[in-house]
C-alpha positions in Angstrom: -22.3 -172.5 -148.4 -25.5 -170.4 -148.6 -27.2 -173.2 -150.5 -26.3 -175.7 -147.8 -27.7 -173.4 -145.1 -30.9 -172.9 -147.0 -31.3 -176.7 -147.5 -30.7 -177.3 -143.8 -33.3 -174.7 -142.8 -35.8 -176.2 -145.2 -35.3 -179.7 -143.8 -35.8 -178.4 -140.2 -39.0 -176.7 -141.2 -40.3 -179.9 -142.9 -39.5 -181.9 -139.7 -41.4 -179.4 -137.5 -44.5 -179.6 -139.8 -44.4 -183.4 -140.0 -44.3 -184.0 -136.2 -47.7 -184.4 -134.6 -48.8 -181.7 -132.1 -49.4 -182.7 -128.5 -53.2 -183.1 -128.0 -53.1 -182.7 -124.3 -53.5 -179.1 -123.3 -53.0 -178.2 -119.7 -56.2 -177.8 -117.6 -57.5 -174.3 -117.1 -56.5 -173.3 -113.6 -59.3 -172.2 -111.4 -58.0 -168.8 -110.5 -59.7 -167.1 -107.6 -59.7 -163.5 -106.6 -56.8 -162.0 -104.7 -57.6 -161.3 -101.1 -58.6 -157.7 -100.3 -56.0 -156.2 -98.2 -56.6 -153.1 -96.1 -54.0 -150.8 -94.7 -54.2 -150.4 -90.9 -55.7 -147.2 -89.6 -53.1 -144.7 -88.4 -53.4 -141.6 -86.4 -52.8 -138.4 -88.5 -49.4 -136.9 -87.8 -49.0 -133.1 -87.4 -46.9 -131.6 -90.2 -44.8 -128.4 -89.6 -45.9 -125.3 -91.6 -42.9 -124.9 -94.0 -44.5 -122.3 -96.1 -43.6 -119.4 -93.8 -40.1 -120.5 -93.1 -37.2 -119.2 -95.1 -35.8 -121.5 -97.7 -33.1 -123.9 -96.5 -30.9 -122.8 -99.5 -31.4 -119.1 -99.1 -28.2 -117.1 -98.2 -30.4 -115.0 -95.8 -31.8 -118.0 -93.8 -29.6 -117.3 -90.9 -30.3 -113.6 -90.8 -33.8 -114.0 -89.3 -37.0 -112.1 -90.1 -38.1 -108.9 -88.5 -40.6 -109.5 -85.7 -39.4 -113.1 -85.3 -38.9 -114.5 -81.8 -36.0 -116.5 -80.6 -36.4 -120.0 -79.1 -36.4 -118.6 -75.5 -39.4 -116.3 -76.4 -37.4 -113.0 -76.6 -37.6 -110.7 -79.5 -35.0 -111.7 -82.1 -32.5 -109.1 -83.3 -33.5 -107.3 -86.5 -31.8 -108.4 -89.7 -28.5 -106.7 -90.4 -28.5 -103.9 -92.9 -26.4 -104.4 -96.1 -23.5 -102.1 -96.9 -24.9 -100.7 -100.1 -28.0 -98.7 -99.2 -29.3 -101.6 -97.0 -28.7 -104.1 -99.8 -26.3 -107.1 -99.8 -24.1 -108.0 -102.8 -24.9 -111.6 -103.8 -22.4 -112.0 -106.6 -21.7 -111.4 -110.2 -22.6 -113.1 -113.4 -22.3 -112.6 -117.2 -25.6 -111.6 -118.9 -25.8 -110.5 -122.5 -22.0 -110.5 -123.0 -21.3 -108.2 -120.0 -20.8 -108.7 -116.3 -23.7 -107.9 -114.0 -23.6 -107.5 -110.2 -26.6 -109.0 -108.2 -27.9 -107.0 -105.2 -30.5 -108.3 -102.7 -32.5 -105.3 -101.4 -34.0 -105.1 -97.9 -37.4 -106.0 -99.4 -35.8 -109.3 -100.7 -35.8 -108.4 -104.4 -32.8 -109.2 -106.5 -31.5 -106.4 -108.7 -29.0 -106.6 -111.6 -26.5 -103.7 -111.7 -24.0 -102.8 -114.4 -21.1 -100.4 -113.9 -22.5 -96.9 -113.8 -25.8 -98.0 -112.3 -26.9 -96.7 -108.9 -28.9 -98.0 -105.9 -29.9 -95.5 -103.1 -27.2 -93.1 -104.1 -24.4 -95.7 -104.3 -23.0 -95.8 -107.8 -21.3 -99.0 -109.0 -17.9 -98.1 -110.3 -16.5 -101.5 -111.2 -17.2 -105.3 -110.9 -13.9 -107.0 -109.9 -13.2 -110.7 -109.5 -14.6 -111.1 -105.9 -16.0 -107.7 -105.1 -17.9 -104.7 -106.4 -16.6 -101.1 -106.0 -19.2 -98.4 -105.1 -19.1 -94.6 -104.5 -21.5 -92.3 -102.7 -20.7 -88.7 -101.7 -17.0 -89.1 -102.4 -16.8 -92.2 -100.2 -15.6 -95.4 -102.1 -16.1 -98.9 -100.7 -15.3 -102.3 -102.0 -17.9 -105.0 -101.1 -16.6 -108.5 -101.3 -18.8 -111.5 -102.3 -18.3 -115.2 -102.9 -16.3 -117.7 -100.9 -13.5 -115.2 -100.1 -15.8 -112.6 -98.5 -14.5 -111.8 -95.0 -16.7 -112.7 -92.0 -18.2 -109.7 -90.1 -18.3 -106.1 -91.2 -21.2 -106.9 -93.5 -18.9 -107.8 -96.4 -17.0 -104.5 -96.5 -13.4 -105.3 -97.4 -11.9 -101.8 -97.6 -12.9 -98.1 -97.4 -11.2 -95.0 -98.7 -12.0 -91.3 -98.9 -11.5 -89.6 -102.3 
């Protein structure tokens, strides 16, 4: 079988070499230049200044900025103060093999806290599934975060005196 295939290929190659080549080549087309197209002149459109706006994906975008004015020209309300020394609890994550609580401070920095750490006198006692437990001056609060955080009351879910 392989010998028959090789013989068939050799015969096909011999036929191709034996046939005359066509002498007539197609004429060279007289190609011209493409027309020069210009885009129409348009008036410049004003673009909004997006640099000074809060990010669309920021959890604080609805809070507002201090000194901002409302749509009707009145002074906007100052941003709410977080329950933990003015800071808000953003959530928890695992870093370096241990759980870390994320706090957003009033000056918009994000801090990592581990149990035992403190911020403005509030000591983090524990990081639970959906909340962080803090203590200051004998007062213990549990601040919820995530999708189950209750609306209102700045995220405070419970308070107790100890």
